C-alpha positions as CSV (number, residue, x, y, z in Angstrom):
1,M,168.6,224.0,143.9
2,A,166.8,226.5,146.1
3,K,165.3,225.3,149.3
4,N,161.9,226.7,148.5
5,K,161.8,224.6,145.3
6,I,162.6,221.4,147.3
7,L,160.5,222.1,150.4
8,K,157.4,222.9,148.6
9,Y,154.7,220.5,149.7
10,P,154.2,219.8,153.5
11,T,152.8,216.5,154.7
12,V,149.2,216.7,155.8
13,P,148.3,214.3,158.7
14,I,145.2,212.2,158.0
15,E,142.2,213.2,160.1
16,V,139.7,210.6,161.2
17,W,136.0,211.2,160.8
18,P,132.9,208.9,160.4
19,D,131.6,208.0,157.0
20,K,134.8,208.9,155.1
21,K,134.8,207.3,151.7
22,I,137.7,205.0,150.8
23,D,138.5,207.1,147.8
24,E,138.6,210.2,150.0
25,L,141.0,208.4,152.3
26,V,143.2,207.4,149.4
27,G,143.3,211.0,148.1
28,E,144.4,212.2,151.6
29,M,147.2,209.5,151.5
30,S,148.8,211.4,148.7
31,F,150.0,213.9,151.3
32,I,151.6,211.4,153.7
33,G,154.8,209.4,153.4
34,F,156.1,205.9,152.7
35,Q,153.9,203.2,151.1
36,G,150.7,205.0,152.0
37,R,151.5,207.7,149.4
38,K,152.6,204.9,146.9
39,L,149.1,203.4,147.3
40,S,147.5,206.7,146.5
41,E,149.8,207.2,143.5
42,A,149.0,203.7,142.2
43,V,145.3,204.5,142.2
44,D,146.0,207.8,140.4
45,V,148.1,206.1,137.7
46,W,145.4,203.4,137.2
47,S,142.8,206.2,136.9
48,K,144.9,207.9,134.2
49,M,144.9,204.7,132.2
50,L,141.1,204.4,132.4
51,K,140.7,207.9,131.0
52,K,142.9,207.3,128.0
53,R,141.0,206.8,124.7
54,S,142.8,203.9,123.1
55,I,144.7,201.9,125.6
56,V,145.1,198.2,126.4
57,I,145.6,197.6,130.1
58,W,147.4,194.4,131.0
59,L,147.1,192.7,134.4
60,G,149.7,190.3,135.6
61,L,148.6,188.2,138.6
62,A,151.0,186.0,140.5
63,G,150.8,184.4,143.9
64,A,147.9,182.5,145.5
65,M,145.5,185.3,145.2
66,V,142.3,183.2,144.6
67,P,142.8,181.0,147.7
68,A,143.5,184.1,149.7
69,G,140.1,185.6,148.8
70,M,140.9,188.1,146.0
71,R,138.8,186.3,143.3
72,R,135.8,188.6,143.3
73,I,138.1,191.7,143.1
74,I,139.9,190.4,140.0
75,S,136.6,189.3,138.5
76,Y,135.3,192.9,139.2
77,F,138.2,194.4,137.3
78,V,137.6,192.1,134.4
79,R,133.8,192.6,134.3
80,R,134.1,196.4,134.4
81,R,137.0,196.4,131.9
82,M,139.4,198.1,134.3
83,V,141.8,195.6,132.7
84,D,141.7,194.3,129.2
85,A,144.1,191.3,129.1
86,L,145.1,189.0,131.9
87,V,148.3,186.9,132.4
88,T,148.3,184.7,135.5
89,T,149.4,181.4,137.0
90,G,147.7,178.1,136.3
91,A,147.3,177.8,140.0
92,N,145.1,180.9,140.3
93,L,142.9,179.7,137.5
94,Y,142.7,176.2,138.8
95,H,141.5,177.5,142.2
96,D,139.1,179.8,140.4
97,C,137.7,176.8,138.5
98,F,137.6,174.8,141.7
99,E,135.4,177.5,143.4
100,A,133.2,177.8,140.3
101,L,132.5,174.1,140.6
102,G,131.4,174.6,144.3
103,G,134.7,174.1,146.1
104,K,135.7,176.1,149.1
105,H,138.8,177.4,150.7
106,Y,138.7,177.6,154.5
107,L,140.2,179.8,157.2
108,G,143.0,178.1,159.1
109,S,146.3,179.0,160.8
110,D,149.9,178.9,159.9
111,S,150.7,177.0,163.1
112,L,148.6,173.9,162.5
113,D,150.3,170.5,162.5
114,D,151.0,169.8,158.9
115,V,151.6,166.0,159.4
116,K,148.1,165.7,160.9
117,L,146.7,167.8,158.0
118,R,148.3,165.4,155.6
119,K,146.7,162.4,157.4
120,N,143.3,164.1,157.0
121,K,143.9,165.1,153.4
122,I,143.8,168.8,154.1
123,D,146.1,171.1,152.1
124,R,147.5,174.3,153.6
125,I,148.4,177.6,151.9
126,Y,149.8,179.6,154.8
127,D,146.6,180.1,156.8
128,V,144.1,178.9,154.2
129,L,143.0,175.3,154.0
130,A,141.3,173.1,151.4
131,N,139.9,169.6,151.2
132,E,142.1,167.5,148.9
133,K,139.2,165.2,148.1
134,R,137.3,168.1,146.6
135,F,140.4,169.1,144.7
136,Y,140.5,165.5,143.3
137,A,136.9,165.8,142.2
138,A,137.7,169.0,140.3
139,D,140.8,167.4,138.8
140,L,138.6,164.6,137.4
141,W,136.0,167.0,136.1
142,I,138.7,168.8,134.1
143,E,140.2,165.5,132.9
144,K,137.0,163.7,132.0
145,E,134.4,166.4,131.2
146,F,136.2,169.6,130.1
147,C,138.9,167.8,128.1
148,A,136.1,165.9,126.2
149,N,135.4,169.3,124.5
150,L,139.0,169.7,123.2
151,I,140.3,168.6,119.8
152,D,143.2,166.2,119.5
153,D,146.4,167.3,117.8
154,Y,145.3,171.0,117.6
155,P,148.0,173.3,118.9
156,Y,146.1,175.3,121.5
157,S,147.4,178.5,123.0
158,T,146.6,178.8,126.7
159,R,144.3,181.7,125.7
160,E,142.2,179.3,123.6
161,I,142.1,176.6,126.3
162,L,141.1,179.1,129.0
163,Y,138.5,180.7,126.7
164,L,136.9,177.3,126.3
165,L,137.2,176.6,130.1
166,G,135.4,179.9,130.8
167,K,132.7,179.0,128.3
168,T,132.2,175.5,129.8
169,L,132.1,176.9,133.3
170,N,129.6,179.5,132.2
171,E,127.3,176.9,130.8
172,K,127.7,174.6,133.8
173,C,127.8,177.0,136.7
174,R,126.7,180.5,135.6
175,E,128.7,181.9,138.5
176,K,129.5,185.6,138.1
177,D,132.4,185.6,140.6
178,S,134.6,183.4,138.5
179,I,137.5,185.1,136.8
180,L,137.4,182.7,133.9
181,V,133.6,183.1,133.4
182,S,133.9,186.9,133.7
183,A,136.7,187.0,131.1
184,F,134.8,184.8,128.7
185,K,131.7,187.0,128.9
186,A,133.7,190.3,128.8
187,G,136.0,189.2,125.9
188,V,139.1,189.6,128.0
189,P,141.9,187.2,126.8
190,V,143.5,185.2,129.6
191,F,147.0,183.7,129.2
192,S,148.8,181.3,131.5
193,P,152.3,180.6,130.2
194,A,153.0,178.4,133.3
195,L,149.7,176.5,132.9
196,C,151.5,173.1,133.1
197,D,152.8,174.1,136.5
198,S,149.4,173.6,138.1
199,S,146.6,171.1,138.6
200,L,145.0,172.4,135.4
201,G,148.1,171.2,133.6
202,F,148.4,167.8,135.2
203,S,144.7,167.1,134.7
204,I,145.1,167.8,131.0
205,M,148.2,165.5,131.0
206,F,146.1,162.7,132.7
207,A,143.5,163.1,129.9
208,N,146.3,162.3,127.5
209,R,147.9,159.5,129.6
210,R,144.8,157.7,131.0
211,G,142.3,158.7,128.3
212,G,144.4,158.2,125.2
213,R,143.9,161.8,124.2
214,R,146.4,163.9,122.2
215,I,145.8,167.4,123.6
216,V,148.6,169.8,122.7
217,I,149.4,173.1,124.4
218,N,151.7,175.3,122.3
219,E,153.2,178.0,124.6
220,I,155.2,179.5,121.8
221,K,151.7,180.5,120.4
222,D,151.2,182.4,123.7
223,V,154.4,184.4,123.0
224,D,153.1,185.2,119.5
225,E,149.5,186.1,120.6
226,T,150.6,188.3,123.6
227,S,153.2,190.2,121.6
228,R,150.6,190.9,118.8
229,I,148.4,192.6,121.4
230,T,151.2,195.1,122.3
231,E,152.2,195.4,118.6
232,K,148.7,196.4,117.6
233,S,148.1,198.7,120.5
234,K,148.6,202.5,120.4
235,L,149.1,202.7,124.2
236,T,149.6,200.0,126.8
237,G,149.5,200.0,130.6
238,V,150.7,197.3,132.9
239,I,149.5,196.4,136.4
240,F,151.5,193.7,138.2
241,I,150.2,192.0,141.3
242,G,153.4,190.2,142.4
243,G,156.0,189.3,139.9
244,G,157.2,186.0,138.4
245,T,156.2,184.7,135.1
246,P,153.1,186.9,134.6
247,K,155.2,190.0,135.1
248,N,157.9,189.0,132.7
249,F,155.5,187.6,130.1
250,I,153.8,191.0,129.9
251,Q,156.9,193.0,129.9
252,Q,158.6,191.0,127.2
253,T,155.7,191.8,124.8
254,A,157.1,195.4,124.6
255,V,160.5,194.0,123.6
256,I,159.1,191.7,121.0
257,A,156.8,194.3,119.6
258,S,159.6,196.8,119.3
259,Y,161.7,194.2,117.4
260,Q,158.8,193.3,115.1
261,T,157.5,196.8,114.3
262,R,160.9,198.7,114.5
263,H,159.0,201.3,116.6
264,N,159.2,201.9,120.3
265,K,156.5,199.8,121.9
266,S,157.5,200.3,125.5
267,H,154.6,200.2,127.9
268,N,153.2,203.7,128.6
269,Y,152.0,203.3,132.2
270,A,153.1,200.9,134.9
271,I,152.0,199.9,138.4
272,Q,153.3,197.1,140.6
273,I,152.3,195.8,144.0
274,T,155.0,193.6,145.4
275,T,156.6,192.3,148.6
276,D,160.0,191.8,146.8
277,I,163.0,194.1,146.6
278,P,165.5,194.6,143.8
279,V,168.7,193.8,145.6
280,W,168.5,190.0,145.0
281,G,168.3,190.5,141.3
282,G,165.0,188.7,140.8
283,L,162.4,190.0,138.4
284,S,159.6,190.1,141.0
285,G,161.4,192.8,142.9
286,C,163.1,194.7,140.0
287,T,162.2,198.3,139.5
288,F,160.6,199.9,136.6
289,D,163.7,202.0,136.2
290,E,165.6,198.8,135.5
291,A,162.9,197.7,133.1
292,Q,163.4,200.9,131.2
293,S,167.0,199.7,130.3
294,W,165.4,196.8,128.5
295,G,162.8,199.0,126.7
296,K,160.0,197.3,128.6
297,I,158.7,200.5,130.2
298,G,158.6,203.9,128.4
299,R,161.1,206.6,129.3
300,N,158.3,209.1,130.4
301,A,155.9,206.5,131.6
302,P,154.0,207.4,134.8
303,K,155.1,204.5,137.1
304,V,154.6,203.4,140.7
305,T,156.0,200.6,142.7
306,F,154.0,199.9,145.8
307,H,155.5,197.5,148.4
308,S,152.6,195.7,150.1
309,D,150.9,192.4,150.6
310,A,148.4,192.3,147.8
311,T,145.7,191.1,150.1
312,V,146.0,194.4,152.0
313,A,146.4,196.6,148.9
314,L,143.9,195.2,146.4
315,P,140.7,195.7,148.5
316,I,141.6,199.3,149.1
317,V,142.6,200.0,145.5
318,A,139.5,198.2,144.1
319,H,137.1,200.2,146.4
320,A,138.8,203.5,145.6
321,L,138.5,202.9,141.9
322,S,134.8,201.7,142.2
323,E,134.0,205.0,144.0
324,R,136.0,207.1,141.6
325,F,134.4,205.5,138.5
326,K,130.8,204.8,139.4
327,K,130.1,205.5,135.8
328,L,133.0,204.4,133.6
329,R,133.0,205.2,129.9
330,R,135.9,203.7,128.1
331,N,137.0,202.9,124.5
332,V,137.2,199.2,125.3
333,P,139.5,197.1,123.0
334,I,137.7,194.3,121.2
335,F,140.0,191.5,120.1
336,E,139.3,189.7,116.9
337,W,141.5,186.5,116.7
338,S,142.1,184.6,113.5
339,E,144.8,182.2,112.2
340,N,148.1,184.0,112.7
341,N,146.5,187.4,113.1
342,L,144.8,189.8,115.5
343,E,142.7,192.9,114.9
344,I,141.9,195.3,117.7
345,D,138.9,197.6,117.5
346,F,137.9,200.1,120.2
347,Q,134.2,200.4,121.2
348,R,132.9,203.2,123.3
349,T,131.2,201.5,126.3
350,R,129.6,202.5,129.5
351,L,130.6,200.1,132.3
């Protein structure tokens, strides 16, 4: 290969000046190296998704993003339909519910004495703190009040449970910053395949144990419902914040949909923000190239892996997108759920 074809684009050092927009900075970062350029590429790929006519954009959210202060950003993505379906941990949704009910997370330090924190009933998530007594009050509200709205012996998917939780919180709190409330109002389905691995899960368990309820969560139904979304979609894009169960659950929808339809349903666009690396063999760090071997990501899919702490990346990405799409017109997917079926219609909407 000729040198002039390889050495085609010189780097352009970033110049500092007052009043520079975040999206301008992100654009300039496309001409620098390392993870700065990856951040810029991630914003560009997300922008391409938002410009497609009939696409469903999945968001997988792992980690303790709500306690860390990312709640309003995720809620913003949901409200403006920059994402269309969410898969996240039960912990993120519990902490979202906790804040919607008036709970707070507090700034702390990673060097505090944890034995003393325990004596004072203070829980620590790295440098973020919370009052365990307030957690207990939220647990009781879920167990006693929210679960009172649920039907015994009905096999709920987590989407159905979380839709009802968003509806209940909307009626009780009317708090626009809640992810669950925003998803309820925007018609964005929320799945939590590891719901039982959280305070939401054990509060529902206590409703059964202590309250004599028979609330049933059928996570196989989650597999069916999520795969139907990808089966019924012309195009799909995936955005992963961290990895773990949310990432795999979304990626496997492409495998299941391809089996079911006998057509290639690999995801067409892909972004991941992760602190993990592939050499340990874990899914959280695995590359999109590896995912292509499974048929999870399309052969020609625009794809970006951006290695960063999400609490650094997400505020920059969100502000760049908000500046780039002050007026966003999208064909938004409208999900119509019925017994063992899903229909998706697209509605032209200004957001």
